[in-house]
N, C-alpha and C positions, 0 to 999 in steps of 0.2 A: 212816102206813104204818110197819110194823115191819120195819126192814132189818137187824135183828140176825142175825148169821150163826148158823145152827142147829148143833147138835152133829154133827160129821161124822167121828167117830173110826173108823168102820168102812170109810171109803173108802181105797183103796190105789192102784189103777192109773189110768192116763191115762183110760181109758174111763169109769170111775166118776166121776172128778173133772170130766171134761168134761160129763157128764150133770148132775152137781150144779150146775156153774157156769151152764149154760144155764137150768136150772129156777129157780135163785136170781135171776138177772137178769130172767127173764121175770116172776117174781112181784114184782119191783121196778119193773115197768112200763118196762123198757128195751126199746125197739122192736127194736133190732138185737142182741137177747140171744144168739142162736146164734153169729153171727160174732164178737161181742165176747168171748164165753167162750173161743172158739178162739184168737183173737189173744192174749188175756192169758195163756193157758196156753202158747202158743208162746213168748211173751216170757219167762215164768218158766223154761222148760226149754231155751231157746235152740234150739228146733226149727223147722224149716220146716213148712209145712202137710203135705207128704208124710210127713215124719218123725213128725209127730203121729199120723197115721192108720196108719202101719205099726208104731208102737210103742205100741199100745193097752194092752198088758199091762205096760208100764214102771211100776214102783212108785215113787211120789214119795217123796223124803226128807222128814223133818219140816220142814226148812228150806224146801223147795219148797212144801210144803202151806201153811205159814204165809204165805209170800209170796203165793201164789195167792189165799188168802182175803183178804189185805189189799187186793189189787188189785180183787177182786170187790166188796168193800165200797165202795171209791172209786167204782167204776162204778155201783153201785146208787144213789149220790147224783148221778148224771149227769155226773160228771167225764168229759170226752172221753177216749176211748182213747188218742189221740195225746199228750195231756198226761200220761196215766198212764205210757205207755212212753217218752215224750220223743222220739218220732221219727215221721216221716211220709214216705211215698214220693210224689214229685211229678215228673212228666215223666221217669219212669224213674230218678230220682236220689234219694239219701237225704238227708233234712233233719232237723236237730234242731229241735224246737218246744218252747215253754214258754209260760207265762202272759203273757209280754211281747209275744207275737206272735199274730196270727190263725193258725189251722190252714190250711195250703194246701188248696184244694179242687179237685176235678176240673173245675168250671166255669171256673176260672182257667187250666187247661191249654188251653182253647179260645183264650183271649186270647193265650197264649204261642205257641201253634202258628201263629196268624195272623201274629204279630209276627216270628217266626223266618222264615216264608216270605217276607214282604215285605223283611226285612233282607237275606236272601241273594239274592233276585231283583234287588234294586236296588243291591246292593253297598254298603249303608250301613255307615258306619264308627264312628259314635258314637251311644250310646243312654243315656237317663236313665230310671230307674225311680223314680217319685214315690210315696212311702209303701211302701218296700220290705218292711217287716216282717221276716219270716224270711229274706228274700232269695230267695224261691222264683222270682220272675220274673227278677231280675237274674242269679242263678246259672245258671238254665236258659238264658237268652239267651247268656250268656258261654260256656256249655258247647257249645251247638249252633251258635253263630256265631263261630268261632275268630278271625275277622279283625276283630271288633268290640271296642271299648273301652266299658266300661259304668260309669256313675255311679249309685250306689244312695243314695237320699235317704230319711231318716226323721226325724221330730221326736223320736223316742224313742231315747235313747242305749242303753238296754237292748236294744231291738230290733236296733239296729245291731251290738251285740256278738254277738247270735245270728246275724245275717246274715253277719258276718265268719267265724264258726266254720263256717257252712255253705259259704261260698266256699272255705275251707281244706279241708274234707272232700272237696269235689268238684274240687279242684285248679284253681281259677280265681281264687284270691285276688290274684294278680299282675295281673289284668286288670279288676278292679273297684275303683273309687274310692268310698269310703264317706263320705258327708257328712251331718252332723247339721244338719237345716234344716227350717224350716216352709215346705214347698213350695219355692219358688225363692229364698228369702231369702238363703241362703249359697252360692248357685250363681253362677258367673261365666263359664260357657262356653256355647257353642251346640252343638246336637245335631241329628243326622239324624232321630232318632226319640225321641218322648216317650211313655212307657208309664205307665199308672197304673190300679191297682185301688183307688180311694179309698174311704173310708167312705161308704156310700150308703143306709144305713137311716134312715128318718125317726125323729126323736127319740122321738115318742110311740108308735112301733111296737116299740121295743126291749124293753119289758116284756112283749110278747106273744110273743117268740121262744122257741124251745125252751130248756129249762133248761140243756142242754149248752152253748148259746151265751151266753145272757144272764147266766148265773151264773159263767162261767169265762173267756170270751174278753174281751180288753180293750175296754171301751166306746169308748175313743178311736179304735179301729180300726173301729168299727161305725157311729158316730153321724155321719150326714151332714147334721144340722141339721133344721129344721122341715119342709123340703120334700125332704130327702134329696139336694139338689143343691148344697150349699154348696161342696164341694171341686171339683166340675165347673166351677162358675162361677169360682172362684178360679184354677184351673189355666188355663182357657180365656182369662180376662182377662189373665193374666201371661205366657202361654207364648210369644207371638210373638217376644219379645226373646231367647228361648233356643232357637228352632227355626229351622234352616236352611231356605232356600227349597226348595220341592219335598220338604220333609221331612214326616214322618207323625206324627200324634197319634192314639193308640189307647187307648181306655178299656174297662175292664170296667164293665158297668152292671147294675142290678137289672132283673128281667124285664119291668117295666112302665115303664121310664125311657127307652126308645129315642127316642120322639118328643120328649120334653122336652130331652134331651141333644143330639139332632140339631138342634133349633131354636136352642139356645144356640150351636152351631157355625155355623149358617147366618147368624145375626145378627152373628157375629164374622168373617164372610166367608171361612170355610174352604170348600174345594171337595172334590168327589168323596167326599161323605159317604156312608158305607155301613154298614149294620147287618147283623151276622152272628149266627147262632143257635148255641146250645150243643147237646149231644148229645140233649137232651130236646125240642128244637125251640123253646126260649124265646129271645127276644132277649137276647144276652149281651155283645156287643162292638159298639162304634161306633168307626169309624176314618175318618180324613179326611186331606187333603193341604193343606199351606200353600203356596200358589202365590206 
């Protein structure tokens, strides 16, 4: 496929450039070509969506044109928009994202919303997020549960650096303890809630994922082993030493993993095992209580 940017010297205003961007990304087989062209132009011009459409006659400077072209080219090679712009909204909060972390997804908002609801209803005070990545879960919980202290764990030091920046941006840095650890290895406290969105893609499936994911997002944050259950097994096996009685364990899962993860929990004698669905109706969250 030829992704070379064609000559566009006659384009001037926002309306022209937006149409060009959409056509270019469409011809590059980018499925979300229309939305992506808009987001990238908004980023270049520092416009909101409303500003973009009420300023259709705004004439781009040479610098803005070149910048937009460079971003379109990156997207034509399927680099995720969030990595191009370096930011992502999650749970109504702003997050920095980069190649050291997964891009937070709306599916994970379902996990966080359930966690926040249970934390506030039960007046839980301590939470640990295993595999925090960008810090999306930990920062969101700290933001919406002001009486909670949060520990955010990740094996990647670079991911933790990003998570700390996101905690600072969202004014919760003083309420999150960041720990570089392989699951519970460097953890020495007990918690009321353990939350995790662990890697859960089967190893042999990763090469079949969309190029946006398999070519750009960190494989270590995707790969859940041969059966996709490696980290669920590890966390479930180790977690009772770190979970208070009547505390909650809550996982995000792949859409086809509810039965297998639930069985792992039953065999480990967890109770009140419940499966919740995401906005599309797919199984997305498994939660349970440690009696």
